[in-house]
C-alpha positions in Angstrom: -130.6 -46.6 5.9 -132.6 -47.4 2.9 -136.6 -47.6 3.3 -137.0 -49.4 0.7 -134.6 -52.6 1.6 -136.3 -52.4 4.7 -139.6 -53.1 4.0 -139.1 -55.6 1.4 -137.3 -58.1 4.3 -139.3 -56.7 7.3 -140.8 -59.1 7.9 -137.4 -61.7 7.6 -135.8 -60.3 10.8 -136.7 -59.7 14.0 -134.3 -57.8 16.1 -131.6 -55.7 14.2 -129.1 -53.1 14.8 -126.8 -50.5 14.1 -123.8 -49.7 15.6 -122.3 -46.8 15.3 -119.4 -43.8 16.4 -121.5 -41.1 15.6 -125.1 -40.0 16.8 -128.1 -41.0 14.9 -129.3 -39.6 12.8 -133.3 -37.3 12.8 -134.4 -39.8 9.0 -132.1 -42.3 10.4 -133.9 -42.2 14.0 -137.7 -41.8 11.5 -136.5 -45.0 9.7 -135.6 -47.3 13.7 -139.2 -46.3 14.8 -140.8 -46.7 11.7 -139.6 -50.2 12.1 -142.3 -50.9 15.0 -141.3 -53.9 17.6 -141.0 -57.3 17.9 -143.1 -58.9 20.4 -141.7 -63.3 20.3 -145.2 -65.7 21.5 -143.1 -67.2 24.7 -141.2 -64.3 26.2 -142.8 -61.4 27.2 -142.1 -58.4 27.1 -142.1 -55.6 23.7 -138.6 -54.6 22.1 -137.5 -52.2 19.1 -137.5 -54.0 15.8 -134.3 -52.0 14.6 -132.5 -50.0 17.5 -129.4 -47.6 16.8 -127.0 -47.6 19.7 -123.2 -45.6 19.8 -120.1 -47.0 20.9 -120.8 -44.5 23.8 -124.3 -45.5 24.6 -122.1 -49.2 25.0 -119.4 -48.2 26.4 -121.8 -46.1 29.1 -123.8 -49.5 30.1 -126.3 -49.2 27.2 -127.9 -52.5 26.4 -129.4 -53.8 22.5 -133.0 -54.6 24.2 -134.1 -57.8 23.0 -136.4 -61.2 24.7 -135.0 -62.8 27.9 -133.5 -66.1 27.1 -134.2 -68.5 30.8 -133.7 -71.6 30.7 -134.3 -74.1 33.5 -132.8 -77.2 33.4 -132.7 -78.3 36.4 -136.6 -78.7 39.2 -136.3 -77.3 42.8 -136.3 -80.2 45.3 -139.0 -79.9 48.5 -137.3 -77.9 50.9 -136.8 -80.2 54.1 -136.3 -78.9 57.8 -133.7 -81.5 60.1 -137.0 -82.1 62.2 -138.4 -84.3 58.4 -135.8 -85.9 58.0 -135.4 -89.1 59.0 -132.4 -90.1 61.2 -129.4 -92.5 58.6 -128.4 -94.4 60.9 
């Protein structure tokens, strides 16, 4: 990773990921940590801006950290019990 290009475009991206076959080197981890964290205005949480994951970690179940996007498209109906309902016929 080249820190000069990273700092030039830092304002243009929210979260990035590097997926590697090998374990990251110490300078790679330092650069990823220097990228800081992303905090969305709309979704709670703090997520690393630059994440390095290995194929082995992905196969073991590790996931990319990013804001959970939930869309609720249906309003929930008021719950009624049998004695609250009117007779149909």
